[in-house]
C-alpha positions in Angstrom: 156.9 64.8 -50.9 158.8 66.5 -53.7 162.4 66.2 -54.7 162.8 69.9 -55.4 166.2 71.4 -54.9 166.9 72.6 -51.4 169.9 73.6 -49.1 169.9 73.5 -45.4 173.0 75.5 -44.2 174.9 75.5 -40.9 177.8 77.8 -39.9 180.6 76.4 -37.7 182.2 79.6 -36.2 185.6 78.6 -35.0 186.5 82.2 -34.2 186.5 84.6 -31.3 184.0 86.8 -33.1 180.2 87.0 -32.9 179.0 86.5 -36.5 175.8 88.5 -37.5 173.5 88.3 -40.5 173.7 91.4 -42.7 171.9 90.7 -46.0 171.0 88.2 -48.7 170.8 88.3 -52.5 168.6 85.6 -54.0 169.2 84.9 -57.7 166.4 82.4 -57.8 164.4 80.2 -55.3 163.3 81.0 -51.8 165.4 81.9 -48.8 164.5 81.5 -45.1 166.8 83.0 -42.5 167.2 80.7 -39.5 169.7 82.4 -37.2 170.8 86.0 -37.2 173.7 85.5 -34.8 176.3 82.8 -34.3 178.3 83.1 -31.1 182.1 82.5 -31.0 183.2 78.9 -31.1 179.7 77.5 -31.8 177.7 76.1 -34.7 174.1 77.0 -35.7 171.7 76.6 -38.5 171.8 79.8 -40.6 169.5 79.4 -43.5 167.2 77.2 -45.6 166.9 77.8 -49.4 164.6 76.0 -51.7 163.4 75.9 -55.3 160.1 77.6 -56.2 159.1 74.6 -58.4 160.3 71.0 -58.8 162.0 72.0 -62.1 164.0 74.9 -60.7 166.8 75.4 -58.2 168.0 77.8 -55.6 171.0 80.2 -55.9 172.1 83.1 -53.7 174.7 84.8 -51.5 174.4 85.6 -47.8 176.5 88.3 -46.2 177.5 88.2 -42.5 179.7 90.6 -40.6 181.6 90.8 -37.3 183.6 93.4 -35.4 187.2 92.5 -35.1 189.5 93.1 -32.1 190.5 96.5 -33.7 186.9 97.7 -33.8 186.6 97.3 -37.6 183.6 95.6 -39.3 184.6 92.6 -41.4 182.5 90.8 -44.0 182.0 87.0 -44.5 180.2 86.0 -47.8 178.6 82.6 -48.2 177.3 81.5 -51.6 175.1 78.5 -52.5 174.0 77.1 -55.8 171.7 74.0 -56.0 170.5 74.2 -59.6 167.9 71.9 -61.3 170.6 70.8 -63.7 174.3 70.6 -63.1 176.6 70.4 -60.1 175.9 72.1 -56.8 178.5 74.6 -55.6 179.2 76.5 -52.4 181.8 79.1 -51.5 182.9 81.0 -48.4 184.9 84.3 -48.6 186.6 85.5 -45.4 188.9 88.4 -44.6 192.7 88.0 -44.8 194.1 86.1 -41.9 191.1 83.9 -41.6 190.2 80.5 -43.1 187.0 79.3 -44.7 185.9 76.0 -46.0 182.8 74.4 -47.3 182.1 71.0 -49.0 180.0 70.7 -52.2 177.5 68.0 -51.4 175.5 66.8 -54.5 171.9 65.9 -54.8 168.5 67.5 -54.6 168.2 68.1 -50.8 171.5 68.9 -49.2 172.9 69.8 -45.8 176.0 71.9 -46.0 178.2 73.3 -43.2 180.3 76.4 -43.8 183.3 76.6 -41.5 185.2 79.8 -40.6 188.3 80.1 -38.4 191.3 82.2 -37.5 191.5 85.8 -36.6 192.3 89.2 -38.0 196.0 90.0 -37.6 
């Protein structure tokens, strides 16, 4: 069993919206989509990313969207970076009026949970 860099990601959707996968940009590594839709007020595994070799990492950005109560499509962006050298980093960007949080667990094989909440005013 290798100790290659990998990220298993969950999304905790604390909103009234159904969150849907839109696209991914992989800077390096491999990406595996696990769930294309996360229902309101639920949690699900959304992706798994891994290094191509034991001396590389995985970095990318995943875009999700949802339709708000006004009929507008809104975007949620999740980033992950689990490099071979250096600290891991994760971000979540949500529309105004909403909240997003994500820890930055360290190590080679990490489980991270992105959390979004709130609603569009």
